[in-house]
N, C-alpha and C positions, 0 to 999 in steps of 0.2 A: 565453501562459502562463495556466493556470487555477488558481484558488484552490480548495483542498479545501472542498467544501460538506458532506460527510458524513464525520465523523470516526469513525463506527461501524465502519469497515472492519476495524479491528484486532480488535474484538469478534467480528465474523463470521469472520475468518480463524482466530482462536483456537478458535472453536467447531468449525470445519470440520477443523482439524488432528487433532482427536481422534475425529472421526466416521468410522465404517466405511462407506465408499462406494467405488464403482468408480472414478470419475473425480475423486477428491478433489484431486489435484495440478492438474488442469485447472480445477476450480472455484475453487481458491485463486488460480491464475494469472489467471483471468478477473476476479476481484474486484480484484486489484491493478492489472491493466491498466485497468479501468474507473475506478478512483480516480486512477491516475497520469496518465491521458490518453494522447494519441497520443505516440509516441516522437519526440523531436526529434533532429536530426543533431548530431554532435559540434561542427560549426562553429557551429550555432545555440546550442548549450549553452555554448560559450565566451563568447558575447556576453551570455548571461543567467545565468551560473553563480551569481552572488550572489543573484539573485531566486529561482532554482530551489532553492538551498540554504536560503533563508529559508522557502520553501514546504515543503520537506522537514522542517525543524525545527518547522513549525507543524502537522505531522501529515499532510501530503499528499505521498506519494511521487511521484517523477518518473521517467520512462523516457527513456533516451538510446539512439539507434541508432548503434552503433559501425561506421560505414561499411559497413553491410549484413552485417557478420560476426556480429552478434548484438545483443541489447539489454542495457543495464546499468541496474540499479535504483538510484536515488539515494534513500536513506531515512535518517531520523534514527536514530542508534545506539540511543537509548532506545526508539524505536518498534520497532526490530528485536528488541531484547531482550525487550520486552513481548510481542510476537507469538510469539517462539520459546520463551521460558522460562516465562512465566506459565501457570498452569493454565487449562483451558477455562472459559468464563464459567458462572456458575450461572444457573438460570432467573430468579431475582430480578434479577440484573444485566441480563439480556436484556430483561425486562419493564420495568425502570426506564429503560433506554435507549429502548425503543419508545414510552414515554409522553412523552419529550421532544420 
């Protein structure tokens, strides 16, 4: 299991969701995949569900592989709402994050 090292993924996704570009959905998916890491099997997830849940609550989404049928994203509800409902970041927010 990996700990999230870069919590700016939410800021990037919020910025991309309002951007007019051809492969926006692919770009957002790639960012989430990069932050979430490699998808783990359901069997493995059962063993580490508490750890994965704590990582998700800390701002690091996780991917689960549902027996080859597809992937499931484990994300904190507050993070989900922030990415979906909050407006895109201002230039000042982006610059402040970049300085950290």
